[in-house]
N, C-alpha and C positions, 0 to 999 in steps of 0.2 A: 675636191670634186669641183669640176667646172661646169656650171649650168650649161644646158644645151640651148642653142638659139631657139627663140620662140617659146621659151618656158615662160609662162604667164606669171610665175611667182617671183620672178626677177625683173626689176625695172630695166628699161632699155638703156638708161644712163649707165647703170653698173655694167651691163654687157658690153657697152662700148669702151668703158675704161679697161675691162679685162682683155678686150681684143686689141688694145693699144691704139685705137683710132685717134687721128690727129685732132687736137683741140678738146678732146674729152677730159683730160686732166689739166687743170689750170694751176695747181701748185703741189709742191712735193715737200714732205717733212725730211729734213736733212740734220745730221750731226755736225757740230762745229767745235773746233778746238782753237782757243785763243793762243796767238804767238807771244803775248805779254801776260803778265800775272795780274790782269785786271778782270774781276768777275763781271760777267754779263748777265743781267736779270731779264725776267719776262717783260714783254712790251717794249724792248729796245728795237729801234729801227734797223734793218739790215740794208746796206747799200752795196752796189757793185763798185769797183775800183774807180769809176768815173764819177762817182758821188750821186747816182740815181737810186731812189728808193726801190727795193726789189722784194722786201718782205719784212717779217717781224719775228723776233724771238718769242717762243712759246714757254720756254723755262731754261734756267741756267744756274750754275753754281760752280764752286770749286770742287773738282772731282777728287775725293779723298784717296782713291786707290792710285790714280795717276798723277795726283798733286799738280793739276793744271786746270784752268778754267774751261768748262765744257758747257755746251748749250744745244738746244734744238730750235729749229726755225722752219718757218714755211717760205719757200721761194718757188719761182717758175721752174719747171722741170729741166730747162736747158742749162740752168745755173746750178744744178744739184749734183753735178759730176765730181767725183772724188778728186781732191787736190785743188779744186777751184778757190781762189782766195776772195774774200768779200770783207767789208768793214762793218762793225757794229758800232753804232753811235752812242757812246757812254758818256753822259753829262756833257754833250756837244763836241766830243773828241772822237775821232775814228780809232777803233781797235781792230787790228788786222786778225782775221780769223781764217782757218782752212777748213774746207769741207772733208769730213772723215766719216769712215764706216761706222755704223752702229751695230751692236752695242759698243761702247768705247773701250771696254775691257772684255777680252775673250772669256768665255765661261770655262771653268776647270772642274766641273763636277763630273763624277763617274757614272756612266750609264752601263750598268752591269746586266 
């Protein structure tokens, strides 16, 4: 259910975000998959390919189901498109990562 405009129970900031107004959303949570077998942990800096800081990893681990390092991070919405490559700075070295869809593994349960 989408709240109606003018609904006093919903703050105007949330209504602006739901409407997609420019500048209302400053960061986006994305899924990342590492191109190398280097685990990326929380609080690691995320940079664009030019070396500028764009965000931070919130959590990361070696995904047991896909056997690859995966992570989630917050970045500006423009850099959150699928297929975008970014660098995670692990111990001062860049690890190339790709923005992927979440969940990382499709669900396989039966909805009967």
